[in-house]
C-alpha positions as CSV (number, residue, x, y, z in Angstrom):
1,M,6.6,-7.5,-0.3
2,R,7.4,-11.1,1.3
3,L,4.1,-12.1,0.0
4,L,5.2,-10.9,-3.3
5,N,8.4,-12.5,-3.0
6,T,7.2,-16.1,-1.6
7,Y,4.0,-16.3,-4.2
8,G,5.0,-14.3,-6.9
9,A,3.0,-11.3,-9.3
10,A,0.7,-14.4,-11.2
11,K,-0.5,-15.3,-8.0
12,M,-0.8,-12.0,-6.0
13,Q,-3.1,-10.9,-9.0
14,S,-5.2,-13.9,-8.7
15,Q,-5.5,-13.7,-5.0
16,W,-6.2,-9.7,-5.0
17,P,-6.6,-8.3,-8.6
18,D,-7.4,-4.9,-7.7
19,E,-6.1,-2.1,-5.2
20,E,-9.8,-2.3,-3.9
21,S,-9.5,-6.1,-3.1
22,L,-5.9,-5.7,-1.4
23,S,-6.7,-2.5,0.6
24,L,-9.6,-4.6,2.0
25,A,-7.2,-7.3,2.8
26,R,-4.6,-4.9,4.5
27,R,-8.0,-3.3,6.3
28,E,-9.1,-7.0,7.8
29,F,-5.5,-8.7,8.9
30,G,-3.2,-4.9,9.0
31,R,-4.3,-5.1,13.1
32,Q,-3.0,-8.3,13.5
33,I,0.3,-8.5,11.6
34,A,1.0,-4.8,13.4
35,K,1.4,-6.6,16.8
36,Y,4.6,-8.6,15.7
37,S,8.1,-7.5,14.7
38,R,10.0,-7.3,11.6
39,D,12.2,-10.3,12.5
40,E,8.9,-12.1,13.3
41,I,7.7,-11.6,10.3
42,N,10.5,-12.6,8.6
43,D,11.3,-15.9,10.5
44,T,7.3,-16.8,10.0
45,F,8.0,-16.2,6.4
46,D,10.7,-18.6,6.5
47,L,9.0,-21.3,8.1
48,V,6.5,-20.4,5.1
49,H,9.0,-21.5,2.7
50,K,9.4,-24.6,4.7
51,E,5.8,-25.9,4.6
52,K,5.8,-25.2,1.1
53,R,8.9,-27.4,0.6
54,S,7.3,-30.3,2.8
55,G,4.5,-30.3,0.9
56,N,1.5,-28.5,2.6
57,T,-0.8,-27.6,-0.2
58,R,-2.2,-25.1,2.4
59,F,0.9,-22.8,1.6
60,E,0.3,-23.2,-2.5
61,W,-2.0,-19.9,-2.3
62,P,-1.5,-17.0,-0.4
63,D,-3.3,-17.4,2.5
64,I,-3.0,-14.6,4.8
65,D,-4.7,-16.6,7.7
66,A,-2.4,-19.6,7.5
67,I,0.7,-17.0,7.5
68,I,-0.7,-15.8,10.8
69,G,-1.3,-18.9,12.0
70,L,2.3,-20.1,11.9
71,L,3.2,-16.8,13.4
72,T,0.7,-17.5,16.7
73,N,1.9,-21.3,16.4
74,E,-1.7,-21.9,15.5
75,G,-3.7,-24.7,13.3
76,V,-0.5,-25.4,11.6
77,F,2.0,-28.3,12.8
78,T,5.6,-27.7,12.3
79,G,8.9,-29.4,12.9
80,S,9.0,-33.2,13.5
81,A,5.3,-33.2,14.8
82,G,3.8,-32.8,11.7
83,T,5.5,-31.1,8.6
84,L,6.2,-34.3,7.3
85,A,3.7,-36.8,9.0
86,H,1.8,-37.2,5.8
87,K,5.0,-39.2,4.0
88,I,4.4,-42.9,4.3
89,Y,5.7,-45.4,6.6
90,K,9.0,-46.9,5.6
91,P,10.0,-49.6,8.2
92,E,13.1,-50.3,6.2
93,N,14.5,-47.0,7.7
94,L,13.9,-47.8,11.2
95,L,16.4,-51.0,12.1
96,E,19.8,-51.1,10.7
97,Y,21.1,-52.5,7.6
98,G,20.6,-55.7,6.4
99,T,18.2,-58.4,4.5
100,K,14.1,-58.3,4.8
101,A,14.9,-61.7,7.2
102,E,17.7,-60.2,9.3
103,R,15.5,-56.9,9.9
104,R,12.6,-59.2,10.7
105,A,14.8,-60.9,13.2
106,K,16.1,-58.4,15.1
107,G,12.5,-56.8,15.0
108,K,11.0,-60.2,16.7
109,A,14.1,-60.4,19.0
110,A,13.5,-56.3,20.1
111,C,9.6,-56.9,20.8
112,A,10.2,-60.4,22.5
113,D,12.8,-58.0,25.0
114,I,10.0,-55.3,25.4
115,L,7.4,-58.1,26.4
116,A,9.8,-59.5,28.8
117,M,9.6,-56.2,30.3
118,F,5.9,-57.1,31.2
């Protein structure tokens, strides 16, 4: 049910077009999924939504392996460790406000302080 709500009927029909393929998927993953409680599975689908919002292309289509990976914390980075690690580095956001020259001077002073420690 959460798969259908998360990905929509069109993607579900495309992934598993008939009852036989859906039955095979249930047989393949049923034992792994049955190990977890409804609350754990619900929390995992909340993470799936978070991954989709952060632009993780692995979650554009229903991928039970990827979802189980989130559930078991295997193979997919979540949180600050990797969800947005693909974003372009913007050094302007690291320093306080000011002109580029002021930020550069603050950066050089901070680097000099660090070098003075050694």
